[in-house]
Each structure stands twice: as structure tokens, then as C-alpha cells.
N, C-alpha and C positions, 0 to 999 in steps of 0.2 A: 876559461881564459882569464888570467889575472889582470885586472885593471885594463880593460880594452880602451883603445884610443877613441873609437866611435862605438856608441851603443844605441841601437834602435830597439826600443822597448814597447811591445804591445801596440804598435802603430796601426791605426785604421784610417782609411780615407773613403768618405762617401760623398758623392755628388747627388744631392737630393735623395731619392729612394734607392739609388744605385751605389752599391759598395764595390769599389775597385781594388782596395787593399784591405785585407782582413787579418788582424792580429799578427802583424809581421814583427819578428824578433831576430836580431842579428848583432853579434859583437864582432868588431874588427880590430885587430891589433895594429899598433903603430908601424907604419911602413909596409903593411900588407896590401896586396893587389887582389881584390875580390871582384869577380864578374857576376852580374845579374843576367841570367840566361833564361829565355823563355819566348813563347810566341807573342805576336802582337796582341795587345789587350790583356796581358797577364798581370799588369801592375808594376812592372819593373821600372819604367820611366817615372811613374808617379812616386814611387819610393825615392828615387834619385832626386826628384824635384822637391820633395819634402825635406830631404837632407840639405839641399841647397837653399831652401827657404822660399822657393817660388810657389809652393803649395803649403797650406797649414793643415796638420793632421786633424782629423775629426776626434781622435783619441790617441793616447800614447805619448811617449817622450823620445826626444833625440838628444843625446849627450855627447859632446865632443871635448876630449881632454878634461873630463870631469865637470864640465860646465853644461847646464841645461840650455840648449839653443832653440828649443821647440818653437818659441814665439818670437824669436829674433828675425829681423829682416835680413835679406841676402847679404847686404853690404856690411852687416855686423858679424858675419860668421867666418870671414877670412877663408872663403872657399873659392877654388878656381874651377870653372866649368867650360867644357868643350862640347859643342853641339854637333848634330849631324850636318846641318847647314853651317858653312864656315863662319857666317855672321861677321865677316870683316867689314870695316868701314871703307867703302869704295873710294871715298875722297881723301883717304889718308894713305901715306906710304906704309910699307912693311914696318919700318922702324917706328913710325908714329902709331900704328896699330898695336905693336908690342908695348909701347910706352903708355898706352891709354890709361890702364889701371894705375900706373905709377903717378901719372899726372893728376888723376882724380884724388889720389891719396896725398898729394902735395909734396911728393918727393922732389928735392932740388934737381935741376936739369943735369948737372954734372954727374950726380949719382944715378939718375935715370938713364943717361946715355951709356954709362958703364954697364948697368944692368941689361940694357937692350943689347949691347954688344955681346955680353955673356950668353944671353938667350939665343941670339942668332947663331953663335958658335955651337950652342947645344943642339940646335935643330939642323945644323950643317947648311945654313944659308947665309954665311957672313957677308957675301958680296951683294945681296939682294935688298939691302935696307932701303934703298931709294926707289925701288919699284912699287907699282900700285898693284892691288889684288888682281885686276884683270890681266896683268902681264904674267901671272903665275899659273902653273898647272894646278889641278885639284889637290894633288898630294902636297904640293908646296903651300897652298893656301891653308890646308889643315895643319901643317907644321907651324905656320905662323899663328893660327888660332891656339895651338898648344902652347907656344911661347908666350902669347899674350896672357893666357890663363896662369902660367907659372911665374911670370915676371914679378908679381907682388909677393911672392913667397907664401902661398896659401898653406893652411894646415892640411887641407883635403883637396884632392884632385878628382873631379867627377866628369866622366866621359859618357855622353849619351849617343850611342851608336855612331861614333865619330868616323868610321871607315865605310859605312854602308853606301855612300855616294861615289866611291872610288872603284876603279876597275880591279880585277882580281889580283893582278901582279903587284900593283901599287899597294893594295890592302895588306898583302903578306909582308911586304917590305916595311910599311909604316907601322904595322902592329908590333913588329920586332923592335923598331926604333922606339916606340912608345914604352915598351917594357924595359928596354935598356936605359932610357932616360929616367923612368920611375925608379929603377934600382939604383942608379947613380945618385939621385936626389934623396932617396929613401922616403918619398912622400906616400902617405896613405891614399889609396886610390880605389874608386869604384868605377867599373867599366860595364856599361849596359850594352848587350848585344842579343840578337836572335840567332847568331851564327855559332853553332856548337864548336866548329874547328877553332875559331878565334878564342872562345872561352877556354877550351881545353889546352890550347898551346901556350897561353901567356899568364894564366891565373895561378895564384897561390891556392885560392879556394873559389868554388863556384856555388852560387845560390840559384838552384833551378826553380823557377817560379811558374805557377799555373793557377788561374782563378783567384788572383790576389793573395796567394799564400806561397810560402817557400816550401816546395815539396821535399827538397833535400838540400843540405848544405855540406860540402866536403871538398877534399882535394880532387883534382881532375881524375887521378887514378881511381879513387874511391867512387866518384860519380859514375864513371864509365863501367867499371868492373863490378861494382856492388850497388846497383840502383835500388833505391828503397821502395819505389812505387812503380806501377805499370807505366804511368806517364813518363817518368824519368827514363826508364828503360827504352821506351819507344822514341823519345825525343832526342836523346843523346846517343849518337852513333847509329849505325845500321844494325837492324835486329831481324833475325829470323824467328818466327813464332810457329810452333807446332802444337797441335792439340793432342793430349795424351790422356788415357784413362787408367786410373790406378787399378792394377790387376791384383796386387797383393800388398796391402798397406803395411803389414807386419815386416815384410822383407824389403819394402821400398821399391817394388817393381812397378813399372809403368809401361803400358802397351801403346805403341804408336804404329798405326796402320799394320796390325797383325804381328809386329815385332816388339820385343820387350827390351827395355834398358833398366838398369838399376840406379835409383836415386835415393838410396838410404840416407836418412838424416835431412832430406830436403822437402818432405811432404807436408810438414807443418800442420799436422793434425788431420790431413785429408784421409778419407776412408776409402776402402775398396769400392770401386764403381764410380768414384768422383772423377769429373773431367777437369784437367788442369791445362793451363796455358804455359808452355815451356819455351824459353827463349835461348837463342845461341847467337853470339857474335860471329860474323863471317870468318874472322881470323882464327876462331877456335875449331874450325871444321877442316878436315883434310879429305881430299878425294882419294879414296883407297885407305890403306892402313897407315898409321903413324905410331911410332913408339910412344907408349904411355896412354894411348887412347883405349878406353875400356868399353866404349859404346859404339855400336855399328847399326846403320840403317841402309836399306837398299831402295833404289828408285830408278828414275830414267832421266837422262840429260834432256833438258827442255830448251836451254839457250846457251850459246857460247859466244863471248865477245872478246876478240883479240885486241888488247890495249897496249901492245908493245912489251914492256917488261912483265906485265901481268895479264893473265887470262881470267876473265870473270865468267864463272860457270853457274848456271842455275839447274838444280836437280829437283824434279818433281817427286814428292813422297806423299802418296795419297792425294789429298786435296791441297797440300801445302807446297810451296816453292821455296827451296833452300838456296840462298846465294853464298858463294864462296869464291875466293881468289886463289889461283895457283901461279907460281912464278913460271915465266916462259923458259922453256928448255929447248934449244935449237935442235937437239937430237930426238926430242919426243914431241910428235904432233899433238895438237889439242884434241880432246874428245869430240865426237860427232853427236849432233842432235839425234835423239832416239836411242843412243847407246844405253845399255843397262849400266848402273853405277852404284858403287858402295861408298858411303861417306862414313867417316869415323870421327869421334871426338871424345874428350874426357867428360865423364859424368859430373866432375867437379866444376866444369864450366857452364853447366846448364842452370839457367835462372828460372825459378818458379814464380810466375807473375800472379799478383793478387789484385 
């Protein structure tokens, strides 16, 4: 990436003897929306707080717009931040909350009032400027927190799990609004989440974190379809894992529960007799034959769940349970538990986990 807007270089953070971020590196382009995705304790919020200036790195540099900001205080970085807790001032109205950063910066009242009006229009709450936070829903309060962060026109927008306190329907609506606002303003954004669906749906790129490191950085399509590590493959999306034994390394044949499939070019140096962990996404698997599928396995239906438009089926193959979804067809009843079943898939969709 030529001339990144934000560059996080060899950043480390230790609290005493405990290292929570280890040699983290990431370049982010101007206007890019990047999500930090990972489980609790993986270091994603700590990296965000170091970019914001709330934590000082033990080692490494943070460069914004070509300027080293590693040792600068938060108010010297021109960064807007939205927290999981709305953190609105309960004694101030919506308009006063949005104007808070402008007032601190010494912006004249007339200019501040104009900017507040723009922000309230942006978050689609133009009529609620006189209300207090307790009079708003959770989703409305988080919109106000977003407007307050954006009002001073920051260079960077940092969002620390801003949707996790909201119910599912509001989360989906608000994440789409956040993305639309980010695109409209063209502001460089980091979004921290442990929700893979959120990260996959709104990000330009995702940094999947584990144990204080970035396991993989890439576009959502790449992260989901070409996971670089076993952790990424298991953490992002639903994954079926089968144990296979290399029956003929030369021809790329692998035996799964007495049946063989071909995985030529995917064995990565494995030898005949080696045991491999093979993974398949549910959507890559068909119940029965499907054109283009060159691999087949047989098993027994172990679970069937009717979910309306989709029927979720689990097939037992040896000691493994394979999950797949089929579309509901009103003229074809779902399979029964205990039925023999054949599944098919393309060998190109098989991931060999390491």
C-alpha cells in the first residue's frame, strides 16, 4: 500500500509481565473501513486504545497522515471515538452532547450550532436535539454518540464494539447506517467487534486477531474463503471438520471413513499415512449430487431442523457430524433421521487446516 494514512508499526503492549499485543503491524488507506475481529482478550481493543492515545505502546510506532503520534495525548490526535457504553452526558441535551467537542475546541456558537444541525441530520434525528439521553432508545443514544465523535471533523473514527449493547434488529440497522455515514464522509475507520457477521458485512478489510497478534488481514471474501490459519478458519463462519488419512500422497488421495477423495495440490508436503484435518463450509456441501461436485461421501442423517425457507441437516460420517443447509421445497419433504445419505462437494472447496 503506497503512503498509508494510518500505519501501525511493530506495536507491542505489555502490562507488567503480561504481553497483550505482540508485534502488531497494519497499514490502513485513507477512507478505508477496517474491522478488528477476534474473541475477548485477543488485544483488539488494546490496539484501538493505543491508536486513540488512551494507552501508550511498550514498543513500536503509530503514524497518522505521515506524522508520528505514538506519544501524543488523545486530544492532540484529532481522533473521534465511540464506545460500547454510550457515554453521553446525562445532564446535557442531545444537541449539547453533540456540541461538546466543538465547545472544548473553542468553536464559535453560530458555527457550532450549524455543525450540530448537520450532525443531527446525518444521524436522522433532527427533531430530537432538545431531548435528554434518558428519553432516547439505545439505538438513538448510540447515534448521538456517533454524531458527537464526528462533529469536530476527526481524521480517524474509532468504534469499540459500539453495537454490542443493542438488540439484534437494531444492531443490523445501525451497522448499515454507520457504514453509509462512513462512506459519505470518507473518514478512515477502525471498527472493533467479536461478531463475525458484523465484520464480514461492512468492512473493506478485516484483521482477525488472536493472542495479541493479527492472524490474517484481508478482504471479507478472502478471510472467509481462504483462511490462512486453523484459528481463522474456525472463528470466521461455520466450519465442518473431517479427519482424513493420506492414502496416496503422489496422486493426492485422502481416505475419509473408508472412502477416498482426491485433493491433488492441497496436501502441502504431507506423506502417505499422515492424518489431516479437512474443513468444509456448509454452503459448499450438497445433499445428493450437484453438478461440478467431484467428491462424494456417504453417511446417515443425524439431525433435521426445519427453519422455514431453509432446512438444516446434519449428516454423521464416521465420528464426524457434517452440517449443511438445503432450501425448502414444498413438493419434497425433508429427509428423516436415520436415513442413509450421500453428500457431495467440490474438492476445490476443501480447506486443509494446519
